[in-house]
C-alpha positions in Angstrom: 127.0 -15.1 222.7 126.5 -11.4 223.0 127.5 -9.7 226.3 123.9 -8.7 227.0 122.7 -12.4 226.6 125.5 -13.5 229.0 124.5 -10.9 231.6 120.9 -12.1 231.5 122.0 -15.7 231.7 124.3 -15.0 234.7 121.4 -13.2 236.3 119.4 -16.3 235.9 122.1 -18.7 237.1 122.6 -16.5 240.2 118.8 -16.3 240.7 119.2 -12.6 241.0 116.3 -10.2 240.8 118.4 -7.1 240.1 120.3 -6.6 236.8 123.8 -7.9 236.6 126.3 -5.3 235.3 129.8 -5.8 233.9 131.6 -3.7 236.6 129.7 -5.2 239.6 131.7 -6.8 242.4 130.5 -10.4 242.8 131.1 -10.4 246.6 128.6 -7.6 246.9 125.9 -10.0 245.7 124.0 -11.8 248.4 123.6 -14.6 245.9 127.4 -15.1 245.4 128.0 -18.2 247.5 129.6 -21.6 247.0 126.4 -23.0 245.4 126.2 -20.2 242.9 129.9 -20.6 242.1 129.3 -24.2 241.3 126.3 -23.2 239.1 128.5 -20.7 237.2 131.1 -23.4 236.7 128.4 -25.7 235.2 127.1 -22.9 233.1 130.5 -22.2 231.6 131.0 -25.9 230.9 127.6 -26.3 229.2 127.5 -23.1 227.2 131.1 -22.5 226.4 132.9 -25.8 226.9 135.1 -24.0 229.4 136.0 -25.8 232.6 136.6 -23.4 235.4 138.7 -24.7 238.3 138.2 -23.8 242.0 141.6 -22.1 241.9 140.3 -19.9 239.0 137.2 -19.0 241.0 139.4 -17.5 243.7 140.6 -14.9 241.2 137.1 -13.9 240.1 136.0 -10.7 241.8 134.0 -8.8 239.1 131.4 -9.8 236.6 134.0 -8.5 234.1 136.3 -11.3 235.2 133.7 -13.8 234.2 133.3 -12.2 230.8 137.1 -12.3 230.3 137.2 -15.9 231.4 134.9 -16.8 228.5 137.3 -15.3 226.0 135.9 -15.1 222.5 132.7 -16.9 223.5 131.3 -13.6 224.6 131.3 -10.6 222.2 
């Protein structure tokens, strides 16, 4: 998946009206709550076959962290 596609998909998962950018701080998003974190975990499992644990979610602060977590699945 291209990075641009991922950012649009993340925008949809978070139900965010504003664009999602790679260097954005997730805690700055009003939409970044426990339900959206669960939705992101499901998105990764479905689209990349990557299972994110709750412990891993604690270390995710930037959109870039989510991109890195997907590894080679995002180019």
